[in-house]
C-alpha positions in Angstrom: 24.1 -46.0 1.5 24.3 -42.4 -0.3 20.9 -41.4 2.0 22.2 -42.7 4.9 25.3 -40.8 4.6 23.5 -37.9 3.5 20.8 -38.5 6.6 24.3 -39.2 8.9 25.8 -36.0 7.5 23.1 -33.8 8.5 22.9 -34.8 12.0 26.3 -35.7 13.4 28.2 -33.6 15.7 31.4 -34.8 16.6 34.5 -35.0 13.4 34.5 -39.2 13.9 31.2 -39.4 13.4 31.8 -37.2 10.0 34.3 -39.3 9.3 32.6 -42.4 9.3 29.7 -40.8 7.1 31.8 -39.7 4.5 33.4 -42.9 4.2 30.1 -44.1 3.7 29.4 -41.9 0.6 32.4 -42.7 -0.7 31.8 -45.8 -0.8 28.3 -45.3 -2.4 30.4 -43.2 -5.0 32.2 -46.1 -5.6 29.0 -48.1 -6.4 27.3 -45.2 -8.2 29.9 -44.4 -10.6 30.8 -48.6 -11.1 27.0 -49.5 -12.0 26.5 -45.7 -14.0 29.3 -45.9 -16.2 29.3 -42.2 -15.5 33.2 -40.7 -14.1 33.7 -40.4 -10.6 33.6 -36.9 -10.2 29.8 -36.6 -12.2 29.1 -39.0 -9.0 30.9 -36.8 -6.6 29.3 -33.9 -7.4 25.7 -35.2 -7.6 26.0 -36.5 -4.1 27.5 -33.5 -3.0 24.7 -31.1 -3.6 22.6 -33.5 -1.8 22.3 -32.0 2.0 20.1 -32.0 4.5 17.9 -35.2 5.5 17.1 -37.8 2.4 13.5 -37.4 1.5 11.8 -38.6 -2.0 11.9 -36.1 -4.9 7.8 -35.8 -6.0 7.6 -36.0 -10.0 4.1 -34.9 -11.6 3.1 -36.8 -14.5 -0.1 -35.0 -16.5 -2.8 -37.5 -17.9 -5.0 -35.5 -20.4 -6.8 -37.5 -22.2 -8.3 -36.8 -25.4 -11.4 -39.5 -26.0 -8.9 -42.8 -26.0 -5.8 -41.1 -26.8 -3.9 -39.7 -24.1 -1.2 -36.6 -24.3 2.5 -37.5 -24.8 5.2 -35.3 -25.1 8.4 -36.6 -27.5 11.6 -35.3 -24.8 14.4 -33.8 -26.9 17.1 -36.1 -25.0 16.6 -39.4 -26.0 13.9 -38.8 -28.4 10.7 -40.9 -27.0 7.8 -40.3 -25.1 6.6 -39.5 -22.3 3.7 -38.0 -19.9 4.1 -34.4 -19.5 5.6 -33.9 -16.3 8.7 -33.0 -14.3 9.2 -32.1 -10.3 7.2 -30.2 -8.1 8.6 -27.2 -6.5 8.9 -25.8 -3.0 5.6 -23.6 -2.2 3.8 -25.6 -5.3 0.8 -27.6 -4.8 0.5 -31.0 -6.6 -2.0 -29.1 -8.8 0.2 -26.1 -9.4 2.7 -28.5 -10.6 1.0 -30.5 -12.6 -0.6 -27.2 -14.6 2.2 -25.8 -14.4 4.5 -28.7 -16.1 2.2 -29.6 -19.2 1.6 -26.0 -20.0 5.6 -26.0 -20.4 6.1 -29.3 -22.0 2.8 -29.5 -23.9 1.5 -25.6 -24.8 -1.8 -26.8 -22.9 -3.2 -25.4 -20.4 -4.9 -27.9 -18.0 -6.9 -28.4 -14.4 -5.8 -30.8 -11.8 -9.4 -33.1 -11.5 -8.0 -36.1 -9.8 -5.2 -38.1 -8.7 -4.8 -41.1 -9.7 -1.9 -42.7 -8.8 1.6 -42.5 -6.5 4.1 -44.9 -7.7 7.5 -45.5 -6.0 10.3 -44.5 -8.7 12.7 -47.6 -6.9 9.1 -50.5 -7.5 8.8 -49.9 -10.9 10.3 -50.8 -14.3 12.4 -48.2 -15.2 15.7 -46.7 -16.0 18.1 -47.0 -12.5 18.0 -43.4 -11.0 20.3 -42.5 -7.7 17.5 -41.1 -5.9 14.3 -41.8 -4.7 11.4 -40.3 -6.1 7.4 -40.5 -6.2 5.3 -39.9 -8.9 2.2 -38.7 -9.0 -0.2 -39.6 -11.7 -2.7 -36.6 -12.1 -5.8 -36.8 -14.3 -6.6 -33.5 -15.9 -8.9 -31.9 -17.8 -8.0 -29.7 -20.9 -8.5 -26.0 -20.3 -7.4 -24.4 -23.4 -4.1 -24.2 -25.3 -1.2 -21.7 -26.3 2.5 -22.4 -28.5 4.8 -25.5 -27.2 8.3 -23.8 -26.9 10.3 -26.0 -24.7 14.1 -26.7 -24.4 12.9 -30.1 -23.2 10.3 -31.3 -25.6 10.3 -31.3 -28.9 6.4 -31.7 -29.8 2.8 -33.0 -28.1 0.7 -35.0 -29.5 -2.4 -37.1 -28.5 -1.9 -40.9 -29.0 -4.6 -44.2 -28.9 -4.3 -45.8 -25.5 -3.8 -49.0 -26.9 -0.5 -47.8 -29.8 1.5 -46.0 -27.7 4.7 -45.0 -28.7 8.0 -46.2 -27.8 7.9 -44.8 -24.2 11.2 -43.1 -22.3 11.5 -45.5 -19.5 13.9 -43.0 -17.5 10.1 -41.2 -16.9 7.8 -43.5 -17.5 6.9 -47.6 -18.4 4.4 -48.8 -20.3 3.2 -50.8 -17.2 3.4 -48.0 -15.0 1.3 -46.5 -17.8 -1.8 -49.4 -17.8 -1.8 -49.5 -14.2 -2.9 -45.7 -14.5 -5.0 -46.3 -17.2 -7.1 -49.1 -15.9 -7.7 -46.5 -12.4 -8.9 -43.4 -15.1 -11.2 -45.5 -16.3 -12.4 -46.6 -13.5 -13.9 -43.9 -11.2 -15.3 -45.9 -8.3 -11.2 -47.4 -7.7 -9.3 -45.2 -5.5 -5.9 -43.6 -6.4 -3.6 -46.1 -6.9 -0.7 -46.5 -3.8 2.9 -48.5 -4.0 
């Protein structure tokens, strides 16, 4: 509903249409506030900042392997683990975005080598999120190290793929990782697309 309202507000020309789409956005705010336990003013601010035609956001996640171990970062906000990654920025290619995110969150220089998967966040067992997101999982080759100094992550470590620590399901789920690892392990498989 929020996306419908956002798209309508982006393209409506008359005051009556704008009023109708504002009403739809108000209903979306009430529903989000009810199901998220967030204060209604916080939800209003969240949706008011989204303007223009509604499109999915792009999240990139770096898959860096060392033998059978995978690089994970501990998120400061929940203390749980995830693949290093975050939002792609305008003017940045997916390769540049994933390399920047791995450097910022893990202190490692990498080179993107293969797209492993593109997942629609809403189709996976993740903590609910109010916006549509496509996550790009990218295999990366380690090229160097630097010092980790990031306000979002507290540590980076390689973990055995078969014994992963508790994951931050706000960012990535165990099921997603197993699917990504399957593509990673078989170069003949194409990238997995939802």
